[in-house]
Structures are given as structure tokens and as C-alpha cells.
N, C-alpha and C positions, 0 to 999 in steps of 0.2 A: 495390470493396466489401470484398473480403477484407482490404485494408489497414486499413479502418475497424474491422473486427471485431478484428483483431490489436492495433491501437493501443488500442482501448477495453479489450481484455482486459488489456493491460499497465497501463493506467491504473487499472483496478479492482484489480489485484494490488498495484500500488505504493501506492495510496491505502489499501487495507485493511491493508497492512503499516505504513504511515507513521502512521496514526491512533493506535494504542496507544503508539507511541514518543513522539509529540508530546504526547499527553495525560498520560502519566507524567512527561515532562520538565517541563511547565508546572505540574504538581502537586508538583514537587520530590521525586519518588520515583525510586528506582533501578529500572532495567529493562535487561535484557541486550541489547547490540548487539554487532556484531563489532568495534566500536571502543572498547568499554568500557560501563559501565553508569551513569555519572553522569547527573544530570538535564540538564546542559548538553549532553552528547553526545546524549542522547535528543531534546532540542529541535532540535538541528541535524540529526540523522538524520531526524526526523519532518518537519521543514520541507522538507528536500531531497527526501524521498520525495513529499510533497504537491506540490511544485513540478514534479517530473518527471512525476507523474501528470497534472497540469494540462497540461503540454506534450504528453504523449501523447494526452490527450483532445482538445486543440486540433487536433492532427494527424489525428485520426480524423474530423473534420468531422461532429459529431453532428447538425448541422442538416440536412445532406444525407441522412444515414442514421440517423434517430433510433431506429428499432427495433433495427437491428443494433448500434448503439453501446451501447444499453441492455443488450442481450443479452450483448455482449462484456464490459461492465463487471461485470455480475452474475455471469457465469461466472468471471471473473478474481478477483472478491472472495471468492467462496465458499471455495475451497481455502485461501486465506490466512486467512480468518476461522476456519476449522476448525483450521488450524495453531496459531493463537494461542489458540483455545479449549482446546486440550489442555494448555496451560501448560508445554510442553516447550521447552527451549532447544537450540540446535545443540550437538551433542556430549554431551548429557545421557544418562545411562544409568539404566535402571530398576533 
């Protein structure tokens, strides 16, 4: 069961990080990533993050542990959502 929680946590974190990159990329807007900030890079980074999140969720077996998988995803998505909500980038200084 702890594996399901851990994999669901990773899935939530990856999906919450991938979504803004993918959304900015398909809107043809620049958004910082570690690989650059062009829209094409963002689409690729977002798509990769969503694919990895799907693989992690598949490995978590959410049908066997629905409550734990949901809890793991929610707890994983929250810190990444808060990170993106601050609008800060890696290495940025106030």
C-alpha cells in the first residue's frame, strides 16, 4: 500500500508541474523550464511530465487503493501548485 501512496504522490507532483508547461506551450507563450522557455520546449516538457505522471499512476494501482491513491495525488499536487502560484522560477532572486 505504501508503494501506491508514493507513486500517486509522484503522479500528483508530476501532473501539477506538467500542466502549466503544457498549457503555456500550446498557447504559444514562453514559460521557463530548465531546458529553455520556448513554446515547443514547454509542450515537450509538459507532455513528458503528463506521460510520466500517467505511468506513476498506473503503477499505483488506483483501483486497488482508491482512497490512498487519491490522497497521495492530492498531497503531491498541493506543494507543486503552491510553487507555481508564487510565480517564482528556479534561481530567481527577490
